[in-house]
DSSP file (Angstrom, degrees, kcal/mol; ACC not computed):
  #  RESIDUE AA STRUCTURE BP1 BP2  ACC     N-H-->O    O-->H-N    N-H-->O    O-->H-N    TCO  KAPPA ALPHA  PHI   PSI    X-CA   Y-CA   Z-CA
    1    1 A X              0   0    0      0, 0.0     2,-0.3     0, 0.0    92,-0.3   0.000 360.0 360.0 360.0 142.2  -18.2  109.9  161.0
    2    2 A X  E     -A   56   0A   0     54,-2.2    54,-2.8    90,-0.1     2,-0.5  -0.941 360.0-140.7-127.4 154.8  -15.2  112.2  161.0
    3    3 A X  E     -AB  55  91A   0     88,-2.9    88,-3.5    -2,-0.3     2,-0.5  -0.955  12.7-155.9-113.7 132.1  -14.3  115.3  162.9
    4    4 A X  E     -AB  54  90A   0     50,-3.3    50,-2.5    -2,-0.5     2,-0.5  -0.936   8.5-172.3-110.5 125.4  -12.7  118.2  161.2
    5    5 A X  E     -AB  53  89A   0     84,-2.7    84,-2.5    -2,-0.5     2,-0.5  -0.978   2.8-174.0-118.6 125.7  -10.6  120.6  163.3
    6    6 A X  E     -AB  52  88A   0     46,-2.2    46,-2.3    -2,-0.5     2,-0.5  -0.982  13.8-148.9-125.4 126.5   -9.3  123.8  161.7
    7    7 A X  E     -AB  51  87A   0     80,-3.0    80,-1.7    -2,-0.5     2,-0.5  -0.830  18.2-176.2 -95.8 124.8   -6.9  126.2  163.5
    8    8 A X  E     -A   50   0A   0     42,-3.1    42,-3.2    -2,-0.5     2,-0.6  -0.980   9.3-173.9-127.3 120.4   -7.3  129.8  162.4
    9    9 A X  E     -AB  49  84A   0     75,-0.5    74,-3.5    -2,-0.5    75,-1.2  -0.956  16.2-162.6-118.6 116.1   -5.1  132.7  163.6
   10   10 A X  E     - B   0  82A   0     38,-2.7    72,-0.2    -2,-0.6     2,-0.1  -0.623  27.5-100.5-101.3 152.9   -6.2  136.1  162.5
   11   11 A X    >>  -     0   0    0     70,-2.6     3,-2.0    -2,-0.2     4,-0.9  -0.472  40.3-119.8 -60.9 139.2   -4.6  139.5  162.3
   12   12 A X  G >4 S+     0   0    0      1,-0.3     3,-0.8     2,-0.2     4,-0.4   0.878 113.3  49.2 -55.0 -42.0   -5.8  141.4  165.4
   13   13 A X  G 34 S+     0   0    0      1,-0.2    -1,-0.3     2,-0.1     4,-0.1   0.561 113.0  48.8 -76.7  -6.6   -7.3  144.2  163.3
   14   14 A X  G <> S+     0   0    0     -3,-2.0     4,-2.1    67,-0.2     3,-0.3   0.466  81.9  93.5-108.4  -5.6   -9.1  141.6  161.1
   15   15 A X  H <X S+     0   0    0     -4,-0.9     4,-2.5    -3,-0.8     5,-0.2   0.899  86.1  49.3 -57.6 -44.7  -10.7  139.4  163.8
   16   16 A X  H  > S+     0   0    0     -4,-0.4     4,-2.0     1,-0.2    -1,-0.2   0.830 107.5  55.1 -67.8 -30.8  -14.0  141.3  163.9
   17   17 A X  H  > S+     0   0    0     -3,-0.3     4,-2.3     2,-0.2    -1,-0.2   0.930 109.3  48.3 -64.1 -44.7  -14.3  141.0  160.1
   18   18 A X  H  X S+     0   0    0     -4,-2.1     4,-3.1     1,-0.2    -2,-0.2   0.941 109.9  51.2 -59.1 -48.0  -13.9  137.3  160.5
   19   19 A X  H  X S+     0   0    0     -4,-2.5     4,-2.5     1,-0.2    -1,-0.2   0.869 109.4  50.6 -61.6 -36.3  -16.5  137.1  163.2
   20   20 A X  H  X S+     0   0    0     -4,-2.0     4,-1.7     2,-0.2    -1,-0.2   0.938 112.4  46.3 -65.0 -46.1  -19.0  139.0  161.1
   21   21 A X  H  X S+     0   0    0     -4,-2.3     4,-1.2     2,-0.2    -2,-0.2   0.910 112.7  51.2 -61.4 -41.9  -18.4  136.7  158.1
   22   22 A X  H >X S+     0   0    0     -4,-3.1     4,-2.3     1,-0.2     3,-0.7   0.941 109.1  49.5 -60.6 -47.9  -18.7  133.7  160.4
   23   23 A X  H 3< S+     0   0    0     -4,-2.5     4,-0.3     1,-0.3    -1,-0.2   0.815 110.2  52.1 -63.4 -29.5  -22.0  134.9  161.9
   24   24 A X  H 3< S+     0   0    0     -4,-1.7    -1,-0.3    -5,-0.2    -2,-0.2   0.747 123.6  26.5 -75.7 -23.6  -23.4  135.5  158.4
   25   25 A X  H <X S+     0   0    0     -4,-1.2     4,-2.2    -3,-0.7     3,-0.3   0.502  88.5  99.1-119.1  -6.9  -22.5  132.0  157.2
   26   26 A X  H  X S+     0   0    0     -4,-2.3     4,-2.8     1,-0.3     5,-0.2   0.858  87.1  47.4 -57.7 -40.1  -22.5  129.7  160.2
   27   27 A X  H  > S+     0   0    0     -4,-0.3     4,-1.6     2,-0.2    -1,-0.3   0.863 109.6  53.7 -71.4 -33.7  -26.0  128.3  159.7
   28   28 A X  H  4 S+     0   0    0     -3,-0.3    -2,-0.2     2,-0.2    -1,-0.2   0.902 114.2  42.6 -64.3 -39.8  -25.3  127.6  156.0
   29   29 A X  H >< S+     0   0    0     -4,-2.2     3,-1.7     1,-0.2    -2,-0.2   0.959 115.2  46.8 -71.0 -50.7  -22.2  125.7  157.0
   30   30 A X  H 3< S+     0   0    0     -4,-2.8    -1,-0.2     1,-0.3    -2,-0.2   0.740 115.8  47.2 -67.6 -20.4  -23.7  123.8  159.9
   31   31 A X  T 3< S+     0   0    0     -4,-1.6    -1,-0.3    -5,-0.2    -2,-0.2   0.361  83.3 125.4 -97.8   4.3  -26.8  122.9  157.8
   32   32 A X  S X  S-     0   0    0     -3,-1.7     3,-2.7    -4,-0.1    33,-0.1  -0.364  79.0 -87.5 -63.9 141.9  -24.8  121.8  154.8
   33   33 A X  T 3  S+     0   0    0      1,-0.3    -1,-0.1    31,-0.1    32,-0.1  -0.265 115.9  17.7 -53.5 125.8  -25.7  118.3  153.6
   34   34 A X  T 3  S+     0   0    0      1,-0.3    23,-2.8    -3,-0.1     2,-0.5   0.238  92.5 122.0  95.4 -12.3  -23.6  115.8  155.6
   35   35 A X  E <   -C   56   0A   0     -3,-2.7    -1,-0.3    21,-0.2    21,-0.3  -0.738  40.2-171.7 -85.2 126.8  -22.6  118.2  158.4
   36   36 A X  E     -     0   0A   0     19,-3.3     2,-0.2    -2,-0.5    20,-0.2   0.553  63.4 -45.1 -93.8 -10.5  -23.7  116.9  161.8
   37   37 A X  E     -C   55   0A   0     18,-0.9    18,-2.4    -8,-0.1    -1,-0.4  -0.777  50.9-142.8 155.4 162.3  -22.8  120.0  163.6
   38   38 A X  E     -C   54   0A   0     16,-0.2     2,-0.3    -2,-0.2    16,-0.2  -0.997   6.5-167.4-149.9 147.1  -20.1  122.7  164.1
   39   39 A X  E     -C   53   0A   0     14,-2.3    14,-2.5    -2,-0.3     2,-0.5  -0.969  14.1-145.7-131.0 150.7  -18.6  124.8  166.8
   40   40 A X  E     -C   52   0A   0     -2,-0.3     2,-0.4    12,-0.2    12,-0.2  -0.987  22.1-167.5-112.9 123.3  -16.4  127.9  166.8
   41   41 A X  E     -C   51   0A   0     10,-3.2    10,-2.5    -2,-0.5     2,-0.4  -0.886   6.0-155.8-112.4 141.1  -13.9  127.9  169.7
   42   42 A X  E     -C   50   0A   0     -2,-0.4     8,-0.2     8,-0.2     5,-0.1  -0.963  25.3-113.1-118.8 133.3  -11.8  130.9  170.7
   43   43 A X        -     0   0    0      6,-2.7     6,-0.2     3,-0.4     8,-0.0  -0.346  18.9-139.1 -60.6 139.8   -8.6  130.5  172.6
   44   44 A X  S    S+     0   0    0      1,-0.2     3,-0.2     3,-0.0    -1,-0.1   0.669  99.7  35.3 -79.3 -15.5   -8.8  131.9  176.2
   45   45 A X  S    S+     0   0    0      1,-0.2     2,-0.6     4,-0.1    -1,-0.2   0.718 120.1  44.4-106.3 -28.9   -5.4  133.6  176.1
   46   46 A X    >   -     0   0    0      3,-0.1     3,-2.0     1,-0.1    -3,-0.4  -0.907  63.8-166.7-120.0 102.0   -5.1  134.7  172.5
   47   47 A X  T 3  S+     0   0    0     -2,-0.6    -1,-0.1     1,-0.3    -3,-0.0   0.587  87.3  59.3 -68.0  -7.7   -8.4  136.3  171.2
   48   48 A X  T 3  S+     0   0    0     -6,-0.1   -38,-2.7   -39,-0.0     2,-0.5   0.454  87.7  89.1 -96.0  -1.7   -7.2  136.1  167.6
   49   49 A X  E <   +A    9   0A   0     -3,-2.0    -6,-2.7   -40,-0.2     2,-0.3  -0.867  54.2 169.0-103.8 123.8   -6.8  132.3  167.7
   50   50 A X  E     -AC   8  42A   0    -42,-3.2   -42,-3.1    -2,-0.5     2,-0.4  -0.878  19.8-157.3-129.2 159.2   -9.9  130.2  166.8
   51   51 A X  E     -AC   7  41A   0    -10,-2.5   -10,-3.2    -2,-0.3     2,-0.5  -0.998   9.2-148.4-133.9 134.2  -10.7  126.6  166.0
   52   52 A X  E     -AC   6  40A   0    -46,-2.3   -46,-2.2    -2,-0.4     2,-0.5  -0.883  13.3-168.0 -97.4 139.7  -13.6  125.3  164.0
   53   53 A X  E     +AC   5  39A   0    -14,-2.5   -14,-2.3    -2,-0.5     2,-0.3  -0.971  16.2 165.8-128.1 111.1  -14.8  121.9  165.2
   54   54 A X  E     -AC   4  38A   0    -50,-2.5   -50,-3.3    -2,-0.5     2,-0.4  -0.950  25.8-145.9-131.5 149.9  -17.2  120.1  162.8
   55   55 A X  E     -AC   3  37A   0    -18,-2.4   -19,-3.3    -2,-0.3   -18,-0.9  -0.941  17.2-169.3-116.7 139.5  -18.5  116.6  162.5
   56   56 A X  E     -AC   2  35A   0    -54,-2.8   -54,-2.2    -2,-0.4   -21,-0.2  -0.928  32.0-125.3-129.7 147.6  -19.4  115.1  159.1
   57   57 A X  S    S-     0   0    0    -23,-2.8     2,-0.3    -2,-0.3   -22,-0.1   0.860  89.8 -20.7 -57.7 -36.7  -21.2  111.9  158.1
   58   58 A X     >  -     0   0    0    -24,-0.2     4,-1.9   -57,-0.1    -1,-0.1  -0.966  68.0 -94.0-162.5 170.1  -18.1  110.9  156.0
   59   59 A X  H  > S+     0   0    0     -2,-0.3     4,-2.6     1,-0.2     5,-0.2   0.874 123.9  56.7 -61.6 -37.8  -15.0  112.0  154.2
   60   60 A X  H  > S+     0   0    0      2,-0.2     4,-2.4     1,-0.2    -1,-0.2   0.897 104.6  51.5 -61.4 -40.6  -17.1  112.3  151.1
   61   61 A X  H  > S+     0   0    0      2,-0.2     4,-1.9     1,-0.2    -1,-0.2   0.920 111.2  47.7 -63.0 -43.5  -19.5  114.7  152.8
   62   62 A X  H  X S+     0   0    0     -4,-1.9     4,-2.6     1,-0.2    -2,-0.2   0.923 111.9  49.6 -62.9 -43.7  -16.6  116.9  153.9
   63   63 A X  H  X S+     0   0    0     -4,-2.6     4,-1.4     1,-0.2    -2,-0.2   0.869 106.9  55.2 -65.4 -35.8  -15.1  116.9  150.4
   64   64 A X  H  < S+     0   0    0     -4,-2.4     4,-0.3     2,-0.2    -1,-0.2   0.915 110.5  46.4 -61.0 -41.8  -18.5  117.8  148.9
   65   65 A X  H >< S+     0   0    0     -4,-1.9     3,-1.6     1,-0.2     6,-0.6   0.933 109.8  53.0 -63.8 -45.5  -18.6  120.8  151.2
   66   66 A X  H 3< S+     0   0    0     -4,-2.6    -1,-0.2     1,-0.3    -2,-0.2   0.733 111.5  47.1 -65.9 -21.3  -14.9  121.7  150.4
   67   67 A X  T 3< S+     0   0    0     -4,-1.4    -1,-0.3    -3,-0.2    -2,-0.2   0.450  94.2 106.7 -94.5  -2.2  -15.8  121.7  146.7
   68   68 A X  S <> S-     0   0    0     -3,-1.6     4,-2.3    -4,-0.3     5,-0.2  -0.318  79.8-121.1 -78.5 158.5  -19.0  123.8  147.1
   69   69 A X  H  > S+     0   0    0      2,-0.2     4,-2.6     1,-0.2     5,-0.3   0.847 113.1  60.8 -62.9 -34.4  -19.4  127.4  146.2
   70   70 A X  H  > S+     0   0    0      2,-0.2     4,-2.4     1,-0.2     5,-0.2   0.956 109.1  40.1 -58.1 -52.5  -20.2  128.1  149.8
   71   71 A X  H  > S+     0   0    0     -6,-0.6     4,-3.3     1,-0.2     5,-0.3   0.935 115.3  51.3 -63.6 -46.8  -16.8  126.9  151.0
   72   72 A X  H  X S+     0   0    0     -4,-2.3     4,-1.9     1,-0.2    -1,-0.2   0.896 113.5  44.6 -60.3 -41.2  -14.9  128.5  148.1
   73   73 A X  H  X S+     0   0    0     -4,-2.6     4,-1.4     2,-0.2    -1,-0.2   0.926 116.2  46.2 -68.1 -45.1  -16.6  131.9  148.6
   74   74 A X  H  X S+     0   0    0     -4,-2.4     4,-2.1    -5,-0.3     3,-0.3   0.932 113.5  48.2 -63.7 -46.6  -16.1  131.8  152.4
   75   75 A X  H  X S+     0   0    0     -4,-3.3     4,-2.5     1,-0.2    -1,-0.2   0.895 108.6  54.1 -63.6 -39.8  -12.5  130.7  152.2
   76   76 A X  H  X S+     0   0    0     -4,-1.9     4,-0.5    -5,-0.3    -1,-0.2   0.839 111.5  47.4 -61.8 -32.4  -11.7  133.4  149.6
   77   77 A X  H  < S+     0   0    0     -4,-1.4    -2,-0.2    -3,-0.3    -1,-0.2   0.851 119.3  35.6 -77.8 -36.5  -13.1  136.0  152.1
   78   78 A X  H >< S+     0   0    0     -4,-2.1     3,-2.0     1,-0.2     4,-0.4   0.764  96.9  78.4 -93.8 -23.8  -11.3  134.8  155.2
   79   79 A X  H >< S+     0   0    0     -4,-2.5     3,-1.4     1,-0.3    -1,-0.2   0.877  92.0  53.7 -54.9 -41.7   -7.9  133.7  153.8
   80   80 A X  T 3< S+     0   0    0     -4,-0.5    -1,-0.3     1,-0.2    -2,-0.1   0.641 100.7  63.9 -68.4 -10.1   -6.5  137.3  153.5
   81   81 A X  T <  S+     0   0    0     -3,-2.0   -70,-2.6    -4,-0.1    -1,-0.2   0.568  79.0 112.6 -87.4  -9.9   -7.4  137.9  157.2
   82   82 A X  E <   -B   10   0A   0     -3,-1.4   -72,-0.3    -4,-0.4     3,-0.1  -0.333  52.4-161.2 -70.4 142.7   -5.0  135.2  158.6
   83   83 A X  E    S+     0   0A   0    -74,-3.5     2,-0.3     1,-0.3   -73,-0.2   0.829  89.1   7.1 -80.1 -41.8   -1.9  136.2  160.6
   84   84 A X  E    S-B    9   0A   0    -75,-1.2   -75,-0.5   -73,-0.0    -1,-0.3  -0.937 102.8 -78.7-134.8 157.7   -0.5  132.7  159.8
   85   85 A X  E     -     0   0A   0     -2,-0.3    -2,-0.0    -3,-0.1   -78,-0.0  -0.217  52.9-106.7 -58.4 146.7   -1.7  130.0  157.4
   86   86 A X  E     -     0   0A   0    -78,-0.1     2,-0.4    -7,-0.1   -78,-0.2  -0.313  28.0-149.5 -68.9 155.0   -4.6  127.8  158.7
   87   87 A X  E     -B    7   0A   0    -80,-1.7   -80,-3.0     2,-0.0     2,-0.3  -0.965  14.0-170.0-124.9 146.1   -4.0  124.3  159.7
   88   88 A X  E     -B    6   0A   0     -2,-0.4     2,-0.4   -82,-0.2   -82,-0.2  -0.992   9.4-172.1-141.9 146.8   -6.6  121.5  159.4
   89   89 A X  E     -B    5   0A   0    -84,-2.5   -84,-2.7    -2,-0.3     2,-0.5  -0.999  13.2-152.8-135.9 138.0   -7.0  117.9  160.6
   90   90 A X  E     -B    4   0A   0     -2,-0.4     2,-0.3   -86,-0.2   -86,-0.2  -0.962  31.3-179.7-106.5 126.5   -9.6  115.3  159.8
   91   91 A X  E     -B    3   0A   0    -88,-3.5   -88,-2.9    -2,-0.5     2,-0.3  -0.858  26.5-143.8-130.4 158.1   -9.9  112.8  162.7
   92   92 A X        -     0   0    0     -2,-0.3     2,-0.4   -90,-0.2   -90,-0.1  -0.899  39.6 -99.3-114.5 150.8  -11.8  109.7  163.7
   93   93 A X        +     0   0    0     -2,-0.3     3,-0.1   -92,-0.3     0, 0.0  -0.550  38.6 172.1 -73.9 125.9  -12.9  109.2  167.3
   94   94 A X  S    S+     0   0    0      1,-0.4     2,-0.3    -2,-0.4    -1,-0.2   0.785  76.4   2.5 -95.8 -42.0  -10.5  106.9  169.3
   95   95 A X        -     0   0    0      0, 0.0     2,-0.5     0, 0.0    -1,-0.4  -0.988  62.0-160.5-146.0 138.8  -12.2  107.5  172.6
   96   96 A X    >   +     0   0    0     -2,-0.3     3,-0.6    -3,-0.1    -3,-0.0  -0.866  14.0 172.2-126.2  97.6  -15.2  109.5  173.5
   97   97 A X  T 3  S+     0   0    0     -2,-0.5     4,-0.1     1,-0.2    -1,-0.1   0.451  74.9  70.9 -81.5  -1.3  -15.5  110.5  177.2
   98   98 A X  T 3  S+     0   0    0      2,-0.1    -1,-0.2     0, 0.0     2,-0.1   0.751  80.8  85.4 -84.2 -26.1  -18.4  112.8  176.5
   99   99 A X  S <  S-     0   0    0     -3,-0.6     2,-0.0     1,-0.1    -3,-0.0  -0.455  98.0 -92.8 -73.2 147.7  -20.8  109.9  175.8
  100  100 A X        -     0   0    0     -2,-0.1     2,-0.3     1,-0.0    -1,-0.1  -0.357  50.6-172.6 -63.4 140.0  -22.5  108.3  178.8
  101  101 A X        -     0   0    0     -4,-0.1     2,-0.3    -3,-0.1    -1,-0.0  -0.930  30.8-100.2-132.4 153.9  -20.5  105.4  180.2
  102  102 A X              0   0    0     -2,-0.3     0, 0.0     1,-0.1     0, 0.0  -0.590 360.0 360.0 -71.1 135.8  -21.2  102.8  182.8
  103  103 A X              0   0    0     -2,-0.3    -1,-0.1     0, 0.0     0, 0.0   0.429 360.0 360.0 -95.7 360.0  -19.3  103.8  186.0
Protein backbone atom coordinates (compact mmCIF):
# COMPACT_ATOMS: atom_id res chain seq x y z
CA UNK A 1 0.00 0.00 0.00
CA UNK A 2 1.13 3.54 -0.71
CA UNK A 3 -0.16 6.90 0.41
CA UNK A 4 -0.25 9.81 -2.02
CA UNK A 5 -0.20 13.34 -0.63
CA UNK A 6 -0.73 16.24 -3.02
CA UNK A 7 -0.41 19.89 -1.98
CA UNK A 8 -2.70 22.23 -3.93
CA UNK A 9 -2.68 26.02 -3.49
CA UNK A 10 -5.42 27.81 -5.42
CA UNK A 11 -5.96 31.39 -6.48
CA UNK A 12 -8.43 32.88 -4.00
CA UNK A 13 -10.99 33.66 -6.68
CA UNK A 14 -10.71 30.10 -8.09
CA UNK A 15 -11.06 28.11 -4.84
CA UNK A 16 -14.83 27.66 -5.19
CA UNK A 17 -14.41 26.46 -8.79
CA UNK A 18 -12.00 23.81 -7.50
CA UNK A 19 -14.39 22.74 -4.74
CA UNK A 20 -17.22 22.37 -7.24
CA UNK A 21 -15.03 20.22 -9.51
CA UNK A 22 -13.89 18.18 -6.53
CA UNK A 23 -17.44 17.54 -5.36
CA UNK A 24 -18.43 16.44 -8.86
CA UNK A 25 -15.58 13.92 -9.16
CA UNK A 26 -14.65 12.81 -5.63
CA UNK A 27 -16.62 9.56 -5.73
CA UNK A 28 -15.21 8.64 -9.14
CA UNK A 29 -11.69 9.09 -7.80
CA UNK A 30 -12.22 7.37 -4.45
CA UNK A 31 -13.97 4.45 -6.20
CA UNK A 32 -11.29 4.10 -8.88
CA UNK A 33 -9.89 0.59 -9.08
CA UNK A 34 -7.01 0.26 -6.64
CA UNK A 35 -7.92 3.32 -4.56
CA UNK A 36 -8.48 2.40 -0.92
CA UNK A 37 -9.80 5.83 0.07
CA UNK A 38 -9.24 9.54 -0.24
CA UNK A 39 -9.56 12.68 1.86
CA UNK A 40 -9.47 16.37 1.00
CA UNK A 41 -7.86 18.42 3.76
CA UNK A 42 -7.99 22.23 4.00
CA UNK A 43 -5.41 24.28 5.86
CA UNK A 44 -6.91 25.98 8.93
CA UNK A 45 -5.04 29.26 8.35
CA UNK A 46 -4.98 29.49 4.56
CA UNK A 47 -8.37 28.63 3.04
CA UNK A 48 -6.82 28.36 -0.44
CA UNK A 49 -4.39 25.60 0.59
CA UNK A 50 -5.58 22.00 0.27
CA UNK A 51 -4.06 18.54 0.45
CA UNK A 52 -5.40 15.36 -1.05
CA UNK A 53 -4.56 12.27 0.95
CA UNK A 54 -5.23 9.00 -0.83
CA UNK A 55 -4.26 5.40 -0.27
CA UNK A 56 -3.62 2.97 -3.12
CA UNK A 57 -3.14 -0.78 -3.29
CA UNK A 58 0.18 -0.30 -5.10
CA UNK A 59 2.29 2.07 -7.16
CA UNK A 60 0.85 0.37 -10.27
CA UNK A 61 -2.71 1.18 -9.13
CA UNK A 62 -1.76 4.83 -8.65
CA UNK A 63 -0.07 4.95 -12.06
CA UNK A 64 -3.14 3.39 -13.70
CA UNK A 65 -5.22 6.21 -12.20
CA UNK A 66 -2.70 8.86 -13.30
CA UNK A 67 -2.88 7.52 -16.88
CA UNK A 68 -6.69 7.39 -16.89
CA UNK A 69 -9.02 9.74 -18.75
CA UNK A 70 -10.56 10.64 -15.37
CA UNK A 71 -7.26 11.97 -14.01
CA UNK A 72 -6.25 13.68 -17.26
CA UNK A 73 -9.58 15.48 -17.54
CA UNK A 74 -9.62 16.49 -13.88
CA UNK A 75 -6.01 17.68 -13.88
CA UNK A 76 -6.56 19.71 -17.06
CA UNK A 77 -9.49 21.44 -15.33
CA UNK A 78 -7.79 22.26 -12.04
CA UNK A 79 -4.23 23.05 -13.14
CA UNK A 80 -5.14 26.59 -14.37
CA UNK A 81 -6.68 27.34 -10.95
CA UNK A 82 -3.38 27.02 -9.04
CA UNK A 83 -1.68 29.96 -7.36
CA UNK A 84 1.57 27.95 -7.32
CA UNK A 85 2.40 24.58 -8.91
CA UNK A 86 1.16 21.50 -7.08
CA UNK A 87 3.55 19.26 -5.17
CA UNK A 88 3.09 15.51 -4.70
CA UNK A 89 4.63 12.72 -2.67
CA UNK A 90 4.13 8.97 -2.75
CA UNK A 91 4.87 7.50 0.66
CA UNK A 92 4.98 4.21 2.54
CA UNK A 93 3.95 3.93 6.18
CA UNK A 94 6.89 3.91 8.56
CA UNK A 95 4.80 4.12 11.73
CA UNK A 96 1.03 4.16 12.14
CA UNK A 97 -0.17 5.54 15.46
CA UNK A 98 -3.78 5.44 14.24
CA UNK A 99 -3.95 1.67 14.34
CA UNK A 100 -4.85 0.12 17.68
CA UNK A 101 -1.80 -0.74 19.71
CA UNK A 102 -1.14 -2.57 22.92
CA UNK A 103 -0.64 -0.07 25.69
